VOGU-3710 file (C-alpha; in Angstrom, 3 decimals, decimal comma):
1> mslivlglsg> -39,456/-19,499/1,270  -36,783/-22,043/2,664  -33,838/-23,277/0,485  -31,325/-25,084/1,342  -28,067/-24,415/-0,884  -24,726/-26,057/-0,659  -21,722/-25,110/-2,738  -19,241/-27,785/-3,593  -15,874/-26,448/-5,352  -12,400/-27,944/-6,524
11> alshdpsaal> -13,226/-31,133/-7,174  -11,027/-31,213/-10,316  -7,391/-29,550/-9,326  -6,860/-27,529/-5,614  -8,700/-26,394/-2,944  -12,037/-28,158/-2,440  -14,011/-26,786/0,089  -17,461/-27,030/1,206  -20,036/-24,405/2,404  -23,961/-24,302/3,534
21> yidgklvaaa> -26,490/-21,738/3,122  -30,039/-22,504/4,630  -32,204/-19,803/3,772  -29,340/-16,964/3,117  -27,996/-17,466/5,664  -24,003/-19,098/5,822  -24,074/-21,519/8,784  -21,232/-23,370/7,584  -17,773/-23,660/5,381  -14,610/-25,150/5,420
31> eeerfvrdkh> -11,667/-26,376/3,424  -10,611/-30,290/2,774  -7,340/-29,911/3,800  -7,727/-28,627/7,177  -9,619/-32,966/7,165  -7,100/-34,850/5,723  -4,162/-32,892/6,392  -2,892/-32,287/3,241  -2,079/-28,993/1,884  -4,837/-27,668/-0,934
41> aknrmpyesa> -5,958/-30,965/-0,819  -4,876/-31,596/-4,595  -7,117/-33,638/-6,582  -9,285/-34,652/-3,663  -13,247/-34,544/-3,342  -14,336/-32,147/-0,788  -16,104/-35,116/0,601  -14,787/-34,695/4,707  -15,581/-30,247/4,441  -19,800/-31,371/3,042
51> kfcleragik> -19,986/-34,550/5,462  -18,899/-31,408/7,953  -21,371/-28,687/6,988  -24,133/-30,938/7,102  -23,511/-32,268/10,297  -23,107/-28,627/11,629  -26,831/-27,999/10,216  -27,935/-31,166/11,245  -30,265/-32,123/8,497  -29,420/-34,909/6,182
61> padvdvvaip> -28,833/-34,898/2,608  -32,800/-35,167/1,737  -32,845/-31,844/3,370  -30,155/-30,169/1,188  -32,109/-28,667/-2,193  -29,484/-27,801/-4,386  -25,784/-28,494/-4,622  -24,075/-25,313/-6,905  -20,618/-26,116/-8,510  -18,231/-23,417/-9,820
71> fapisllrkd> -17,309/-25,000/-13,349  -19,978/-25,419/-16,405  -20,067/-25,682/-19,526  -18,688/-23,772/-21,933  -20,379/-22,450/-25,465  -18,466/-22,996/-28,675  -20,197/-19,832/-30,126  -18,825/-17,962/-26,791  -15,205/-16,346/-27,820  -13,674/-18,059/-24,745
81> rwhyarrywy> -12,859/-21,815/-26,919  -11,801/-19,910/-29,676  -9,176/-17,204/-27,682  -7,690/-20,335/-25,922  -7,155/-22,200/-29,408  -5,641/-19,002/-31,180  -3,652/-17,944/-28,361  -2,118/-21,744/-28,142  -1,741/-21,623/-31,793  1,567/-23,544/-30,599
91> apdraldall> 0,453/-26,494/-28,814  -2,180/-27,525/-31,858  -3,288/-30,471/-29,676  -4,353/-28,430/-26,701  -5,721/-25,733/-29,398  -7,842/-28,732/-30,838  -9,373/-29,986/-27,793  -10,561/-26,696/-26,587  -13,024/-26,628/-30,283  -13,690/-30,098/-29,853
101> mgnrryhryr> -13,523/-31,457/-26,488  -13,592/-27,983/-24,467  -16,260/-28,882/-22,040  -14,394/-32,600/-21,243  -13,395/-30,932/-18,132  -16,205/-29,707/-16,791  -18,034/-33,377/-17,676  -15,334/-34,611/-15,380  -15,555/-31,990/-12,710  -18,961/-32,846/-12,845
111> kriewclqql> -19,104/-36,729/-12,076  -16,408/-36,618/-9,660  -18,871/-34,087/-7,639  -21,970/-37,094/-8,479  -19,822/-39,763/-7,066  -18,598/-37,129/-4,260  -22,328/-36,843/-3,139  -23,339/-40,559/-3,430  -20,722/-41,324/-1,178  -22,328/-38,451/1,499
121> gfdlkkvtie> -25,708/-40,240/1,064  -27,314/-37,984/-1,372  -29,703/-39,454/-3,914  -28,789/-38,023/-7,587  -32,641/-39,105/-8,828  -33,370/-36,175/-5,886  -30,713/-33,118/-5,743  -30,091/-30,522/-8,425  -26,707/-29,926/-9,375  -26,349/-26,243/-10,507
131> pvehhlahaa> -23,210/-25,339/-12,682  -22,175/-21,738/-11,964  -19,507/-20,438/-14,324  -16,210/-19,970/-11,727  -15,616/-16,648/-12,353  -19,571/-15,404/-12,042  -18,741/-18,034/-8,459  -15,802/-15,468/-7,927  -17,798/-12,840/-8,593  -21,171/-13,799/-6,857
141> sayhcsgfke> -18,486/-14,481/-3,194  -17,111/-10,989/-3,172  -21,171/-9,051/-4,082  -23,104/-10,986/-2,188  -21,444/-10,956/1,042  -19,977/-7,534/0,640  -23,729/-6,542/1,985  -23,367/-3,601/-0,229  -26,393/-2,017/-1,091  -25,308/0,658/-3,572
151> ktailgidgk> -24,234/0,434/-7,253  -21,158/-1,778/-7,219  -17,555/-2,289/-9,246  -17,084/-6,407/-9,372  -13,310/-6,985/-9,865  -11,899/-10,794/-9,944  -8,760/-12,038/-11,239  -7,582/-15,480/-11,042  -5,721/-18,053/-12,921  -8,199/-19,386/-15,248
161> geyattffgw> -11,166/-20,653/-14,307  -13,086/-22,653/-17,322  -10,941/-20,559/-19,919  -11,760/-17,001/-18,329  -9,049/-15,576/-15,901  -10,136/-11,807/-15,179  -14,259/-10,696/-14,497  -15,348/-7,021/-14,512  -18,631/-6,305/-14,175  -20,544/-4,693/-11,575
171> gengqihkik> -23,981/-5,693/-8,884  -27,107/-4,196/-8,672  -30,310/-5,102/-6,536  -28,763/-8,494/-6,081  -28,247/-9,116/-9,758  -24,265/-9,337/-10,797  -23,782/-8,433/-14,668  -20,845/-8,905/-16,900  -18,693/-6,284/-18,752  -16,212/-7,735/-19,448
181> efydpdslgg> -13,858/-11,138/-19,291  -10,325/-11,973/-20,439  -9,249/-15,519/-21,450  -6,447/-17,503/-20,622  -3,303/-17,650/-21,271  -3,786/-13,745/-21,352  -3,909/-13,907/-17,106  -2,109/-11,711/-14,929  -2,338/-14,266/-11,921  -1,074/-16,697/-14,409
191> lygalteylg> 1,725/-14,592/-14,575  2,594/-13,765/-11,393  1,780/-17,693/-10,977  4,665/-18,405/-14,153  7,495/-16,022/-12,034  6,383/-17,687/-8,315  7,836/-20,689/-10,013  10,735/-19,185/-11,213  11,574/-17,031/-7,753  11,642/-20,913/-6,430
201> femldgefkv> 8,031/-21,081/-5,214  5,040/-23,634/-5,781  2,213/-22,013/-8,103  -0,707/-21,416/-6,016  0,614/-21,767/-3,156  3,930/-19,218/-2,861  2,391/-15,821/-4,191  2,500/-14,566/-0,990  5,882/-15,514/-0,415  6,853/-13,166/-3,566
211> mgmapygdae> 5,254/-10,501/-2,823  6,655/-10,457/0,941  9,974/-10,826/-0,898  9,204/-7,793/-2,924  9,656/-5,103/-0,242  13,923/-6,257/-0,040  13,626/-5,145/-3,870  14,112/-2,353/-6,363  11,426/-2,986/-9,027  13,558/0,294/-10,917
221> rydfsrlasf> 16,243/-2,321/-11,523  14,318/-4,728/-13,871  11,987/-3,838/-16,470  9,710/-6,594/-16,917  7,278/-4,604/-19,294  8,122/-7,518/-21,826  6,083/-9,405/-20,107  2,114/-8,262/-20,291  0,651/-5,225/-21,381  -2,663/-3,877/-21,256
231> engelvinte> -3,660/-1,754/-24,302  -7,291/-0,777/-26,476  -8,814/-2,499/-23,435  -7,377/-6,130/-23,736  -4,648/-7,438/-21,736  -1,814/-9,604/-23,839  0,342/-11,988/-22,153  3,514/-12,280/-23,770  3,758/-16,550/-24,432  7,616/-16,523/-25,563
241> yanviglrry> 8,079/-16,174/-21,182  5,135/-17,155/-19,557  2,010/-18,924/-19,050  3,263/-21,584/-21,301  2,389/-25,338/-22,110  3,468/-27,596/-24,216  7,201/-28,202/-25,815  8,046/-24,351/-24,826  7,531/-25,176/-20,942  10,678/-24,981/-19,181
251> kekgkgyyfs> 11,476/-27,984/-18,005  13,952/-29,317/-15,022  14,225/-33,035/-13,155  11,326/-34,035/-15,178  9,231/-30,982/-14,279  7,366/-28,550/-16,660  6,799/-24,857/-15,411  4,520/-22,492/-16,723  7,463/-20,834/-17,765  9,528/-20,860/-20,729
261> prliewlgpk> 14,111/-21,415/-21,538  13,313/-17,313/-23,020  12,814/-16,443/-19,538  15,813/-18,038/-18,020  17,794/-16,432/-20,860  16,769/-13,313/-19,793  17,094/-13,722/-16,347  19,246/-16,560/-15,049  19,089/-19,730/-13,350  15,638/-20,319/-11,652
271> regdiadepy> 15,896/-19,483/-7,677  16,372/-22,204/-5,183  16,455/-22,321/-1,599  15,228/-19,906/1,037  17,190/-16,459/0,924  15,916/-13,635/-0,247  19,019/-12,268/-2,456  19,555/-10,742/-5,415  19,419/-10,411/-7,926  15,771/-12,132/-7,266
281> vhyaasmqal> 14,861/-9,669/-4,837  14,786/-6,983/-7,510  12,681/-9,431/-9,804  10,150/-9,866/-6,902  9,448/-6,218/-7,267  9,463/-5,659/-10,056  6,978/-8,256/-10,640  4,777/-7,041/-8,205  5,313/-3,216/-9,518  3,938/-4,591/-12,923
291> feklalemmy> 1,119/-6,160/-11,582  -0,286/-3,508/-9,414  0,302/-1,213/-13,151  -2,029/-3,596/-14,960  -4,140/-4,031/-12,552  -4,999/-0,822/-11,566  -4,912/-0,092/-15,085  -7,867/-2,456/-16,151  -9,415/-2,222/-12,838  -10,291/2,053/-13,535
301> hylgdiiret> -11,188/1,269/-17,565  -13,231/-1,245/-17,625  -15,171/-0,189/-13,427  -13,881/3,220/-13,373  -17,167/5,188/-13,750  -18,716/3,146/-11,473  -15,987/3,142/-9,261  -16,481/7,361/-9,500  -20,222/7,300/-8,461  -20,044/5,023/-5,963
311> gkiafsggca> -16,911/4,283/-4,331  -17,703/0,524/-3,854  -15,891/-2,166/-5,025  -15,979/-6,043/-4,107  -12,685/-8,410/-4,916  -12,391/-11,990/-5,908  -9,818/-14,173/-6,989  -6,356/-15,355/-6,094  -5,090/-11,641/-6,461  -7,253/-10,654/-4,264
321> lnvklnqkii> -5,608/-11,635/-1,861  -2,428/-9,578/-3,193  -3,020/-7,631/0,220  -0,420/-4,993/-1,839  -2,442/-4,452/-4,297  -5,272/-3,999/-2,059  -3,704/-1,275/-0,722  -3,146/0,851/-3,515  -6,895/0,396/-4,338  -7,952/2,047/-1,158
331> arpevkelfv> -5,885/4,574/-1,333  -7,507/6,424/-4,145  -9,675/9,408/-2,947  -12,724/7,983/-4,925  -12,714/4,713/-3,210  -15,019/4,452/0,161  -14,368/0,807/0,603  -13,624/-2,561/-1,097  -15,062/-5,656/0,327  -11,828/-8,245/-0,266
341> qpasgdagta> -14,187/-11,813/-0,132  -11,686/-13,033/3,123  -11,417/-16,923/0,758  -10,879/-14,871/-2,480  -9,243/-18,125/-3,833  -10,514/-21,233/-5,390  -12,106/-22,319/-1,804  -14,421/-19,277/-1,547  -16,031/-20,230/-4,862  -18,380/-22,949/-2,993
351> vgaaayvshq> -19,778/-19,924/-1,166  -20,230/-17,916/-4,535  -21,839/-20,711/-6,318  -24,253/-20,885/-3,481  -24,608/-18,296/-2,805  -25,433/-17,248/-6,700  -27,647/-19,797/-6,654  -29,917/-19,151/-3,301  -29,777/-15,307/-5,610  -31,475/-16,401/-8,284
361> rgvpvekleh> -34,043/-18,545/-6,325  -35,208/-15,851/-4,634  -33,692/-16,412/-1,184  -30,962/-13,661/-1,219  -27,918/-13,739/0,858  -26,753/-11,932/4,558  -23,667/-9,944/4,556  -20,720/-11,719/5,454  -20,080/-10,553/8,640  -17,149/-13,149/9,971
371> vylgpsytne> -15,301/-16,509/9,016  -15,789/-18,978/11,872  -17,410/-21,096/10,168  -15,988/-24,940/10,573  -15,482/-27,242/13,382  -15,513/-26,295/17,121  -14,699/-28,254/20,102  -15,734/-28,502/23,755  -13,301/-28,875/26,485  -14,623/-32,404/26,519
381> dviaacarhp> -13,310/-32,975/23,330  -10,213/-31,278/24,299  -9,527/-33,718/27,307  -10,823/-36,467/25,355  -7,985/-35,983/22,551  -5,381/-34,939/25,145  -6,019/-38,366/26,648  -5,591/-40,353/23,411  -2,304/-38,916/22,876  0,852/-40,669/22,378
391> hqpawrqidd> 2,877/-37,522/24,592  0,394/-37,663/26,954  0,670/-33,803/27,590  0,409/-32,404/31,348  -3,110/-30,067/30,810  -4,875/-28,677/32,789  -8,508/-26,464/32,644  -8,009/-22,636/33,807  -11,124/-20,138/34,217  -8,569/-17,163/33,643
401> vvqriarimv> -7,647/-17,910/30,296  -7,298/-14,390/28,744  -5,154/-12,736/31,973  -2,910/-16,163/32,434  -1,712/-16,328/28,289  -1,544/-12,498/28,401  0,885/-12,458/31,255  2,842/-16,169/29,108  3,023/-13,963/26,025  3,940/-10,725/27,455
411> dgnpvawfqg> 7,026/-12,794/29,203  8,293/-13,422/25,363  6,547/-16,878/24,654  4,854/-17,885/21,796  1,233/-19,341/22,494  -0,861/-22,238/20,288  -4,254/-20,378/20,509  -7,198/-22,513/19,884  -10,323/-21,150/20,245  -14,094/-21,705/19,021
421> rmefgpralg> -14,784/-22,275/15,343  -12,324/-22,782/12,698  -11,547/-20,209/9,986  -12,872/-20,457/6,928  -9,964/-19,093/4,541  -6,221/-18,553/4,601  -5,815/-16,586/6,932  -5,346/-16,950/10,805  -7,821/-14,725/12,582  -7,979/-15,726/16,328
431> grsiigcpsv> -9,509/-19,246/15,756  -6,505/-21,495/14,874  -2,948/-18,686/15,596  0,226/-18,871/17,319  0,252/-15,547/18,521  2,942/-13,549/20,097  3,273/-10,217/22,390  5,551/-7,684/19,664  6,094/-5,824/21,969  9,008/-8,960/22,889
441> pgvadrineq> 11,988/-8,324/20,936  12,813/-11,639/18,349  9,701/-13,202/19,305  9,085/-13,400/15,511  12,088/-15,171/15,185  11,546/-17,312/17,930  8,602/-18,456/16,295  10,578/-18,578/12,893  13,088/-20,565/14,084  11,737/-23,015/16,985
451> ikfrerwrpf> 7,422/-23,537/15,698  6,908/-22,069/11,654  10,183/-22,840/9,483  9,666/-20,216/7,533  11,824/-18,296/5,342  12,498/-15,620/7,722  11,701/-12,862/5,178  8,033/-13,115/5,752  6,557/-10,679/7,660  3,769/-11,399/10,435
461> cpsmldtvap> 0,797/-9,667/11,360  -1,131/-8,020/13,733  -4,588/-8,569/15,382  -5,342/-5,493/17,103  -8,140/-3,919/19,115  -10,502/-1,149/17,021  -10,099/1,030/19,050  -6,036/0,840/18,139  -6,474/0,712/14,612  -6,635/5,118/14,275
471> qmlkvdhpsp> -3,759/5,317/16,395  -1,732/2,795/15,113  -2,582/2,736/11,005  -2,495/5,604/8,428  -5,396/5,269/7,005  -9,027/4,100/8,615  -10,756/1,269/6,442  -12,527/-2,049/7,460  -10,160/-4,756/7,852  -11,672/-7,892/9,423
481> ymtftfevhe> -9,956/-9,915/7,805  -6,092/-9,332/6,989  -7,262/-8,126/3,257  -4,739/-5,172/3,511  -1,413/-3,851/4,252  -1,202/-0,020/6,465  1,212/2,328/6,611  2,076/2,419/10,535  2,161/5,410/12,089  6,188/6,036/13,230
491> awksrvpevv> 5,695/6,468/17,053  3,853/2,527/16,596  7,001/1,112/14,783  9,185/0,944/17,831  6,119/0,276/20,106  5,297/-3,075/17,821  8,576/-4,357/15,742  7,803/-7,501/15,613  4,639/-6,807/13,246  6,070/-3,977/11,372
501> hedgtsraqv> 7,671/-5,417/7,503  10,398/-3,785/6,086  8,375/-1,253/3,724  6,745/-0,103/7,598  3,125/-1,610/6,754  1,090/-3,888/8,831  -0,896/-6,908/7,442  -3,617/-6,120/10,199  -7,229/-7,536/11,598  -9,107/-4,877/13,377
511> lerrhnprwy> -11,112/-7,002/15,804  -15,019/-6,516/16,444  -15,512/-7,781/20,230  -19,121/-8,768/18,914  -17,391/-11,058/16,525  -14,980/-13,167/18,862  -15,053/-11,850/22,624  -12,462/-14,239/23,452  -10,102/-13,309/21,636  -10,739/-9,286/21,501
521> dlmaelenlt> -10,374/-9,800/24,951  -7,125/-10,750/24,622  -5,789/-7,591/23,128  -7,170/-5,546/26,243  -5,215/-7,470/28,881  -2,191/-7,089/26,751  -2,747/-3,561/26,174  -3,088/-2,943/30,460  -0,102/-5,411/31,182  1,861/-3,432/27,532
531> gngvslntsl> 0,158/-0,732/27,271  -0,322/-1,690/23,239  -3,393/-3,735/22,540  -1,713/-5,793/19,774  -0,869/-9,119/19,504  1,651/-11,010/16,485  -0,530/-13,362/14,756  0,335/-16,576/12,765  -1,891/-19,208/11,314  -1,341/-22,905/13,606
541> nrrgepmics> 0,445/-25,128/11,484  3,895/-26,070/10,325  5,433/-24,834/7,210  3,931/-26,769/4,529  1,283/-27,779/6,378  -2,297/-27,032/6,273  -3,916/-24,872/9,546  -4,946/-27,110/11,899  -8,662/-28,054/12,709  -8,508/-30,284/16,128
551> ptdaldmffg> -7,213/-30,816/18,906  -5,194/-33,965/17,915  -4,301/-32,419/15,065  -2,912/-29,057/17,564  -1,576/-31,815/19,468  0,379/-33,491/17,256  1,816/-30,254/15,788  2,307/-28,908/19,283  4,892/-32,173/20,535  6,563/-31,697/16,264
561> sdlrylimed> 8,092/-28,094/17,271  9,717/-26,495/19,658  6,142/-24,489/21,259  5,786/-24,883/25,144  2,088/-23,687/25,602  -1,213/-24,649/23,725  -4,268/-22,770/25,094  -7,092/-25,101/23,378  -10,806/-23,541/24,658  -10,327/-23,400/28,762
571> ilvvkegsdw> -7,224/-26,330/28,681  -3,775/-25,395/29,120  -1,135/-27,559/27,583  2,447/-27,357/28,593  5,826/-28,885/28,533  7,629/-29,849/30,788  10,104/-27,506/32,432  8,123/-24,497/31,355  7,520/-21,518/33,284  4,200/-21,776/34,770
581> yest> 4,525/-25,654/34,542  4,350/-26,133/38,491  1,419/-23,248/38,876  -0,752/-24,627/36,506
//
């Protein structure tokens, strides 16, 4: 049977996105932030992303059979709303609201999606809108995209959806079975987010910065065990300190935070600025250690038997992007393979909701093979963007892209690399990247100081040939999406020092040529020139901005930074005075 399912996420809060399945094939997926140039696109509709998906597939709104949304009504007969009310007793207005008006957010979500669909040209009388519970959408995005045939343990750890924060279940024969959920405020993701705020970053954006800061600290210096416990199968967050609402919140300059004044009394003032300083590096290390300990305890309590049976795990939710936890999971001898949904945050629930609905309607979805699912542009599009741009860029069309760019990199220059379809998810994977030669001393600092303007202590990541990975990395595990860190063999730490973090690990992308031949061939050319088939790879954006989507976005960023070289498809753009300028 033919079935077209459009998934739309994020209509109430952050990270709106769209994903389109046609007969079980994911043909397009994109995040709204990339089109509207507003990071996380908070309180926006997935309008531009949905429009792109339909246009990419060459279909009209009338062709869509179902619109799947990752937010659903929760019955008062279930535990979810009662748990929330009981645990937030100190904020009676919120507690009563959960009991008396507990699906208000769902109804607002649905109304906003209906409005968005009407703007796109949908006839609401002719399209079915199907809600999928938020954590079930996360679970589906991991399990259905994993391609695992065996019985699979499914883990979802997030901030929160409707009320649930954590999901344990299993998948078999295309069906997902729920074992257990935890509910707000008992959220490991929420606790990590609250500490992220305390450490001076924005919740839902800075958690990976805390993870990057942790290796600079000593987790033994501070005991964070008072913040959360996992006993008798239940996670309990200490809401005297974190995951707080209402009057219990710490407030500063009119803004309320998800931690309380008691946390300040215990640990001292909230961190400010960009320096990874004491004692905050130790706090980051302690939070990361507590997070890893509790996540592993929870996972084995509920999923240990399944993991020992087949060794397959599918993991999603925002916390699945914690690559240090993932490193610990794959180190376990009974774990054969961990699939981490590459867009594990809420943007990925558009894929999950659509995949779940497709399966429920009898059309299984294909394994996710790559995330090059966004817009692409031709040489003609790039040339037209150059012609329109106020800086009137100097450009040339070249026919030896890989060889020319590799030589520019080996000469010590970072390059903006814009090729093929844009990636779906938070990682730059060779579609929209800033790249550099990792054996050139100081190239990471140069990118930081001149282009990315980001904290100096945050690591840069390597992309590498599949033939290099077994030589460089100590663990052999598929890693196409930069969702794991690996210990690096000693000899390689000095060969590619710019992509090895403080703790001797790298968050690696291991390439197969079939998914992105030009990206792979660039690594092969670097190997010819330097002996190392590895590139430094970071996202093509400046600090605080979403990843680049279009050639115009790329040119705006190029001229707003100290980058000297930009390659878009076959079009090389250079700044006057650069080496190679005359020879282009």
